[in-house]
C-alpha positions in Angstrom: 85.2 192.3 136.7 88.2 192.8 134.4 87.9 195.1 131.3 91.1 193.6 129.8 90.6 192.5 126.3 90.3 188.7 125.4 93.7 187.6 124.1 93.5 186.1 120.8 95.9 183.2 119.4 97.4 184.7 116.1 98.4 180.8 115.2 95.2 179.5 115.7 93.7 178.1 112.4 91.2 180.3 110.5 87.6 179.5 111.0 85.8 177.4 108.4 83.2 179.3 106.6 79.7 178.4 107.1 77.8 177.1 103.9 74.4 178.8 103.9 71.3 176.8 103.5 70.3 179.2 100.6 73.7 177.8 98.8 72.9 174.2 99.8 69.4 174.4 98.4 70.7 176.2 95.0 73.2 173.5 94.7 70.4 170.9 95.5 67.9 172.3 92.6 70.8 172.4 90.0 71.7 168.8 90.8 67.9 168.0 90.5 67.6 169.9 87.3 70.6 168.2 85.8 69.0 164.7 86.7 65.6 165.4 85.4 67.3 166.6 82.4 69.4 163.4 82.1 65.8 161.6 82.4 64.1 163.4 80.0 66.8 162.9 77.3 65.5 159.6 76.2 62.5 161.2 75.1 64.5 162.9 72.1 66.8 159.5 71.5 63.8 157.6 71.1 61.4 159.8 69.5 59.6 158.0 66.7 60.8 154.6 67.8 57.5 152.9 68.9 59.3 149.9 70.7 61.5 152.0 72.7 59.2 154.6 73.4 56.8 151.8 75.0 59.7 150.7 77.3 60.1 154.4 78.2 56.6 154.7 79.0 56.9 152.1 81.3 60.1 153.1 82.9 58.8 156.5 83.9 55.6 155.2 85.3 57.2 152.4 87.4 60.1 155.0 88.5 57.2 156.9 89.8 55.6 154.1 91.5 58.9 153.1 93.0 59.7 156.4 94.5 56.2 156.3 95.9 56.8 153.1 97.6 59.9 154.3 98.6 58.5 157.0 100.9 57.2 154.7 103.4 59.5 151.4 102.7 62.8 153.4 102.1 62.2 156.6 104.6 59.9 154.6 107.1 61.2 151.1 107.1 57.8 149.8 106.6 58.6 147.2 103.8 55.2 146.6 102.2 54.4 144.1 99.6 50.8 145.1 99.5 50.8 148.5 97.5 49.5 146.5 94.5 46.1 147.2 96.3 46.6 151.0 96.0 47.9 150.6 92.4 44.8 148.6 91.6 42.4 150.8 93.4 43.7 153.7 91.6 43.1 151.9 88.3 39.5 150.6 89.0 38.4 153.9 90.6 39.6 156.1 87.3 38.4 153.7 85.2 34.9 153.0 86.3 34.0 156.8 86.8 35.1 157.4 83.3 33.0 154.4 82.1 30.0 155.0 84.2 29.8 158.6 84.6 31.8 160.2 81.9 34.1 161.7 84.4 37.2 162.9 82.8 40.5 160.8 84.2 42.1 164.2 84.9 39.5 164.7 87.7 38.7 160.9 88.4 42.4 160.4 89.4 41.6 162.5 92.6 39.0 160.3 94.1 41.3 157.4 94.0 44.1 159.3 95.5 41.9 160.4 98.3 40.2 156.9 99.3 43.5 155.3 99.1 45.3 158.2 100.9 42.5 158.1 103.8 41.3 154.4 103.8 44.8 152.6 103.0 46.4 153.7 106.2 43.8 152.9 108.3 43.5 149.2 106.7 47.3 148.8 107.1 47.1 150.3 110.7 46.6 146.9 112.6 49.9 145.7 110.9 52.1 148.7 112.0 52.8 146.8 115.3 54.6 144.3 113.3 58.1 144.5 112.2 60.4 143.6 109.6 59.4 140.2 107.5 56.5 139.9 109.6 55.2 143.5 108.4 56.1 142.3 105.0 54.1 139.1 105.2 51.1 140.9 106.6 50.8 143.3 103.8 51.0 140.6 101.3 47.9 139.2 102.8 46.1 142.5 101.8 47.2 142.0 98.1 45.7 138.3 98.0 42.4 139.8 99.7 42.5 142.6 97.3 42.6 140.0 94.1 39.7 138.2 95.5 37.4 140.9 95.8 38.1 142.1 92.4 37.1 139.0 91.3 34.2 138.7 93.3 32.5 142.0 92.3 30.7 142.9 89.5 31.6 146.5 89.4 35.0 145.6 88.7 34.1 143.4 86.0 35.0 140.1 87.8 37.5 138.2 86.4 37.0 139.8 82.8 38.2 143.2 84.3 37.5 146.3 82.4 37.9 147.7 78.7 38.2 151.4 78.1 37.7 152.1 74.6 39.7 154.0 72.4 38.6 157.6 72.2 41.7 159.7 71.8 41.3 163.2 73.4 43.3 165.0 75.9 40.1 165.1 78.0 39.8 161.5 77.8 43.8 160.8 78.8 43.9 158.8 75.6 46.5 159.6 72.9 47.3 158.1 69.5 51.1 159.4 69.7 53.1 157.5 72.4 55.0 160.7 72.9 52.2 162.3 74.8 51.9 159.3 77.1 55.8 159.3 77.6 55.3 163.2 78.6 52.4 162.4 80.9 54.4 159.5 82.7 57.5 161.8 82.8 55.3 164.4 84.7 53.9 161.6 87.1 57.5 160.5 88.0 58.6 164.2 88.6 55.7 164.9 90.7 56.6 161.6 92.8 60.3 162.9 93.0 59.1 166.5 93.9 57.0 164.8 96.9 59.7 162.6 97.9 62.2 165.5 98.1 59.9 167.5 100.3 59.0 164.7 102.6 62.7 163.7 102.8 64.0 166.9 103.6 61.2 167.8 105.9 60.1 167.2 109.5 58.0 164.2 108.3 61.1 162.7 106.5 63.5 163.0 109.8 60.6 161.3 111.8 60.4 158.5 109.2 64.0 158.0 109.4 64.1 158.0 113.0 61.1 155.4 113.2 63.2 153.5 110.6 66.3 153.3 112.5 64.8 152.3 115.9 61.2 152.8 116.9 61.7 152.6 120.7 64.1 155.4 120.7 62.1 157.5 118.3 59.1 157.2 120.9 61.2 157.8 123.6 62.4 161.1 122.0 58.5 162.2 121.8 57.9 161.0 118.1 54.3 160.0 117.6 55.4 156.8 115.7 51.7 155.4 114.9 50.9 159.1 113.3 54.2 159.2 111.3 53.6 155.9 109.9 49.9 156.6 109.1 51.2 159.9 107.3 54.0 158.2 105.5 51.5 155.5 104.1 49.0 157.9 103.1 50.9 159.8 100.9 52.9 156.7 99.5 49.3 155.1 98.9 47.7 158.5 96.9 50.6 158.7 94.8 50.5 154.6 94.2 46.9 155.1 93.1 47.6 158.1 90.8 50.1 155.6 89.1 47.3 153.0 88.8 44.9 155.6 87.2 47.7 156.5 84.4 48.4 152.7 83.9 44.8 152.0 83.2 44.3 154.8 80.7 47.3 153.6 78.9 46.7 150.0 78.5 42.9 150.5 78.5 42.4 146.9 79.6 42.8 146.0 83.5 42.1 142.8 85.0 42.6 141.4 88.7 45.6 139.1 87.6 47.2 142.1 85.7 46.8 144.6 88.6 47.4 142.1 91.5 50.4 140.4 90.1 53.0 139.9 92.7 56.2 139.7 90.2 55.2 142.2 87.8 53.6 144.7 90.3 53.8 144.2 93.9 57.6 142.9 94.1 58.6 145.2 91.5 58.4 148.3 93.4 60.6 147.1 95.9 63.0 145.5 93.4 63.2 148.6 91.6 64.2 150.7 94.9 66.5 148.3 96.2 68.5 147.9 93.1 68.7 151.7 92.7 69.3 152.6 96.4 66.4 152.2 98.8 66.1 154.9 101.1 67.3 157.8 98.8 65.3 160.2 96.7 66.7 159.3 93.1 67.6 155.4 93.8 64.3 154.0 92.7 64.5 156.1 89.4 67.9 154.7 88.9 66.5 151.2 89.4 63.8 151.6 87.1 66.0 152.8 84.3 68.4 150.0 84.9 65.7 147.0 85.2 62.8 148.0 83.2 64.6 148.7 79.6 67.0 145.7 80.4 64.1 143.4 81.1 62.3 144.2 77.9 65.3 144.1 76.0 66.4 140.6 76.9 62.8 139.4 76.9 63.1 140.5 73.0 66.3 138.8 72.3 66.3 135.6 74.2 62.3 134.9 74.1 62.9 132.6 70.8 66.2 131.4 71.7 65.8 130.5 75.3 62.0 130.6 76.7 62.7 132.3 80.1 66.3 133.3 79.3 65.5 136.7 80.3 64.5 136.0 83.7 67.6 134.0 84.1 69.9 136.6 83.2 68.2 139.4 85.1 67.9 137.1 88.0 71.8 136.8 87.9 72.4 140.4 87.7 70.0 140.9 90.9 71.7 138.4 93.0 75.2 140.0 91.9 73.7 143.2 92.9 72.3 141.8 96.3 75.7 140.3 97.0 78.1 143.2 96.3 75.9 146.2 96.1 73.8 145.9 99.2 73.0 149.6 99.4 72.2 149.7 95.6 74.1 151.0 92.5 73.3 154.4 93.5 75.3 154.0 96.6 78.2 152.6 94.7 78.1 155.6 92.2 77.9 158.2 95.0 81.0 156.4 96.7 82.9 156.4 93.4 82.4 160.0 92.7 83.5 160.6 96.4 86.7 159.1 96.1 87.3 160.9 92.8 86.7 164.5 94.0 88.9 163.3 97.2 91.7 162.4 94.8 91.3 165.5 92.7 91.4 167.7 95.8 94.4 166.1 97.1 95.9 166.4 93.9 95.0 170.0 93.7 96.6 170.7 97.0 99.6 168.8 96.2 100.3 171.1 93.1 100.0 174.3 95.4 102.6 173.0 97.7 
């Protein structure tokens, strides 16, 4: 065996520095902090404005709900239209525990999350064999069944629903100042984003992406597809149920047509994620900040002049987004930033030469 030293080519290009995972995590945390600061800025901007503060509350709430839906639909490819069942279950359970047993909603929110997180995936489990539009249609049936049951049973108030009396207090999760609700919904959105980020960057997230891209290949690679779907649905259902409890304590009047509405609840989760960028962590939040304020502003602006005009304008916007921004507004923005950075880097290199 020769002991001659290995020759090194002096003309070889220098090795690229390896970016440490610690640096990547630090950069991601900085971007996350910047994004959260941007989403919190409207609280200061609309301080004291009752109209816009109410819209902001709904924006934060539905941003969190869309992020929750995106965990199973965006990451896992299971396009569910039955998440209104989890939303309604959380609203009913939290309200009933508060009214009948005097349990604070801060505690009552947990049984709803637990029940939906355990029973929800088991109920949806038979539909996991279906793919694409067939799965979506099957989950849509669960929403209709849930509405029928809520109308039938007395514990849910039947068609009349449930009314929560106004007793302002922190322990009751009922506030006289809308600012407190805005902070509460912002906290819920931040929680959903934190969970979504952990899922996306963890082992479960990579498994969900593999299942979304190709179930057969994922199964051949040794991934337990059924288990991955159940875990993703459990997390998504639990977070959605928490949003339902918060919604019930804010509006304080819930009934089956409101909770199981496809246009206002079931479809809206999917719509916000699709517009903002399905399969991304921040995409659903971007969709919520684009759609919810625009929808309410157009309703106020056009309701007297053109009844239903806000739906026409909003529908046109969504159609254009579907045609020209198929990966969502977030993808368009990220691509524009990437091109801008590339041009700036090229310009800097040209100046050095």
